[in-house]
C-alpha positions as CSV (number, residue, x, y, z in Angstrom):
1,R,98.8,128.0,90.0
2,V,101.9,126.1,90.6
3,K,103.7,124.3,87.7
4,V,106.8,121.9,88.0
5,E,108.4,121.0,84.8
6,L,111.1,118.8,84.0
7,F,113.7,120.0,81.0
8,D,116.0,118.2,79.0
9,V,119.1,120.4,78.9
10,S,121.5,118.3,77.0
11,V,121.4,120.7,74.1
12,L,121.8,123.8,76.3
13,A,120.9,126.3,73.5
14,H,117.6,124.4,72.8
15,P,116.1,122.9,76.1
16,Q,113.2,120.7,75.6
17,S,110.1,120.2,78.1
18,R,109.9,116.5,79.2
19,G,106.6,116.9,81.0
20,A,104.9,119.4,83.3
21,V,102.2,119.4,86.0
22,T,100.1,122.0,87.3
23,L,98.6,122.2,90.6
24,G,95.8,124.1,91.9
25,G,93.9,127.0,90.6
26,E,94.4,130.7,91.0
27,R,96.3,132.2,93.8
28,S,98.1,128.6,94.6
29,Y,101.5,128.9,95.5
30,S,104.4,127.1,96.6
31,E,107.3,128.1,99.3
32,A,109.9,126.5,96.9
33,T,109.2,129.4,94.6
34,Y,110.9,131.9,97.2
35,D,112.8,129.6,99.7
36,R,115.1,126.8,98.4
37,H,114.9,125.0,101.7
38,A,111.4,123.8,100.8
39,F,112.5,121.8,97.9
40,T,113.7,118.3,98.8
41,Y,115.6,116.1,96.2
42,L,116.8,112.6,96.8
43,D,119.3,111.3,93.7
44,G,118.5,107.8,92.9
45,S,116.6,105.5,90.8
46,P,114.2,107.3,90.1
47,D,114.9,110.3,91.2
48,R,112.8,111.7,93.7
49,L,111.8,115.4,94.2
50,A,109.1,117.0,96.8
51,F,107.8,120.3,97.7
52,P,104.7,121.8,99.8
53,A,102.1,123.5,98.0
54,T,98.8,125.3,99.0
55,T,96.5,125.0,96.4
56,Y,93.2,126.7,95.9
57,T,90.3,124.7,94.2
58,R,86.6,125.7,93.4
59,D,83.9,123.1,94.2
60,T,80.6,122.6,92.3
61,N,79.1,125.2,94.2
62,G,81.8,127.6,93.3
63,L,83.2,127.9,96.8
64,T,86.9,128.0,97.1
65,H,88.9,125.5,99.4
66,A,92.6,125.9,100.2
67,D,94.7,122.9,100.9
68,S,98.4,122.6,102.1
69,A,100.2,119.4,101.2
70,L,103.7,117.9,100.3
71,H,103.7,117.0,96.5
72,Q,105.6,114.0,95.3
73,F,107.5,113.6,92.0
74,E,109.6,111.2,90.2
75,V,112.0,111.6,87.3
76,L,112.2,108.4,85.2
77,G,114.5,107.6,82.5
78,E,116.9,110.3,83.1
79,Q,119.8,108.1,81.8
80,V,118.8,109.0,78.4
81,P,117.6,112.7,78.5
82,S,115.5,112.8,75.5
83,A,113.3,109.9,77.0
84,A,113.1,111.3,80.6
85,V,109.7,112.1,82.1
86,L,108.1,113.6,85.2
87,R,105.9,111.4,87.1
88,D,103.4,112.7,89.8
89,A,104.2,110.4,92.8
90,G,101.2,111.2,94.9
91,I,100.4,113.8,97.9
92,V,101.1,113.7,101.6
93,N,98.1,115.5,103.0
94,P,97.8,115.3,106.6
95,P,94.7,116.4,108.2
96,A,94.5,119.9,109.4
97,L,94.7,120.4,113.3
98,T,93.7,123.9,113.2
99,P,91.7,125.9,110.8
100,S,95.2,127.7,109.8
101,D,96.7,124.5,109.0
102,Q,95.1,124.7,105.5
103,Y,97.5,127.4,104.9
104,S,101.1,126.6,105.2
105,S,103.4,129.3,106.6
106,M,106.5,127.0,107.1
107,S,106.9,123.5,105.6
108,R,109.8,121.2,105.1
109,S,110.4,117.8,104.0
110,F,112.9,115.2,104.3
111,I,113.2,111.7,102.2
112,D,114.9,109.0,103.7
113,G,114.8,105.8,101.5
114,D,111.2,105.0,101.0
115,T,110.0,107.2,104.2
116,V,108.7,110.8,103.8
117,W,109.0,113.2,106.6
118,Y,106.7,116.6,106.5
119,V,106.8,119.3,108.8
120,R,104.0,121.7,108.5
121,N,103.4,124.4,110.7
122,G,105.4,123.1,113.4
123,H,103.9,119.7,113.2
124,V,105.8,116.5,111.8
125,W,104.2,113.7,109.8
126,S,105.5,110.6,107.9
127,S,104.4,108.4,105.4
128,S,105.7,105.9,102.8
129,W,107.1,107.1,99.5
130,L,105.0,104.2,97.9
131,A,101.7,105.3,99.9
132,P,102.0,108.8,100.4
133,G,98.2,108.7,101.4
134,A,98.8,106.7,104.8
135,V,99.9,109.4,106.7
136,R,101.2,109.0,110.5
137,G,101.5,111.7,113.1
138,P,101.7,114.2,114.4
139,F,104.8,113.2,116.2
């Protein structure tokens, strides 16, 4: 599974979790765990971060499905660390152009204001941060 968690480290000796989100089931992974270039961060109000993840889920028939997408999160209230929260801001999930697109081998993203650019397996997609389900591309 892939887990993203926000910590308040204002008291370094006693870090406190301010929220966590777990993505997918067993065998799910993110390139951000071994390649820092897969993690994108935009300092602002709120702070925005995104990273690709390939998640595995089981349907009602017990079949496992893989899905590669860009997961967006926001950090709200960071001005007061004890009140900061992590918010799931949606998923940029373009359609698979080939069967291998469900497994991401090289993904990157760029956040420019309210526009998100997502590069997956050599294809470029875009969406609005506020409406990540409305994907445009490939370009």
